[in-house]
C-alpha atoms as one frame of an Amber mdcrd trajectory, in Angstrom:
protein
 -55.899 -36.625 -15.398 -57.243 -33.627 -17.038 -54.865 -31.999 -19.775 -55.664
 -28.503 -18.695 -54.814 -29.346 -14.973 -51.240 -30.262 -15.375 -49.863 -27.917
 -12.701 -47.953 -26.032 -15.460 -48.444 -22.172 -15.342 -49.330 -21.611 -18.966
 -50.191 -17.985 -18.670 -46.610 -17.248 -17.444 -44.793 -19.709 -20.057 -46.829
 -18.903 -23.220 -45.489 -15.045 -23.271 -42.009 -16.294 -22.901 -42.189 -18.787
 -25.649 -43.808 -16.017 -27.898 -41.072 -13.627 -26.999 -38.350 -16.270 -27.668
 -39.843 -16.929 -31.097 -40.153 -13.372 -32.044 -36.581 -12.494 -31.053 -35.308
 -15.373 -32.877 -36.957 -14.603 -36.041 -36.057 -11.008 -35.902 -32.466 -11.970
 -35.216 -32.276 -14.475 -38.022 -33.776 -11.830 -40.456 -31.261  -9.086 -39.275
 -28.467 -11.653 -39.522 -29.593 -12.583 -43.069 -29.495  -8.926 -44.106 -26.097
  -8.019 -42.447 -23.288  -7.415 -44.522 -20.757  -8.155 -41.820 -20.870  -9.639
 -38.284 -18.463 -10.034 -35.486 -17.689 -13.804 -36.126 -19.014 -16.167 -38.817
 -22.713 -15.989 -39.623 -23.240 -19.764 -39.263 -22.115 -19.581 -35.668 -24.604
 -16.762 -35.002 -27.246 -18.920 -36.467 -26.495 -21.675 -34.017 -26.371 -19.235
 -31.058 -29.675 -17.524 -32.032 -31.453 -20.820 -32.634 -30.029 -22.859 -29.619
 -29.406 -19.937 -27.178 -33.135 -19.211 -26.626 -33.766 -15.728 -25.626 -30.106
 -15.065 -24.582 -28.601 -15.953 -27.895 -30.785 -13.490 -29.641 -29.912 -10.883
 -27.277 -26.184 -11.617 -27.410 -26.458 -11.359 -31.238 -27.855  -7.849 -30.984
 -25.375  -6.748 -28.558 -22.251  -8.393 -29.517 -22.675  -9.866 -32.988 -23.857
  -6.979 -35.077 -21.138  -4.631 -36.472 -21.719  -0.974 -36.980 -22.810   0.333
 -40.457 -20.175   3.028 -40.252
C-alpha cells in the first residue's frame, strides 16, 4: 500500500497540528513569563501540554491573572 494513499486527509489535519503546536508554545512562554496565575503553574503546564488546543485556550481564558 502506498504511504501517501492511507485515506488520512493530511490537508485538513496538518493545519490543526500546526495550530496546536503554536498555541502550546505561546501558552508555555506566556506561563513562564507570568508572575501570577489562577492555580499552580505546574498544573497549567500539564493542562497546556496534555489538553491539546483546548488546554491552551483554557489557560488564556481562565488561567491568566490581570496585570492590574
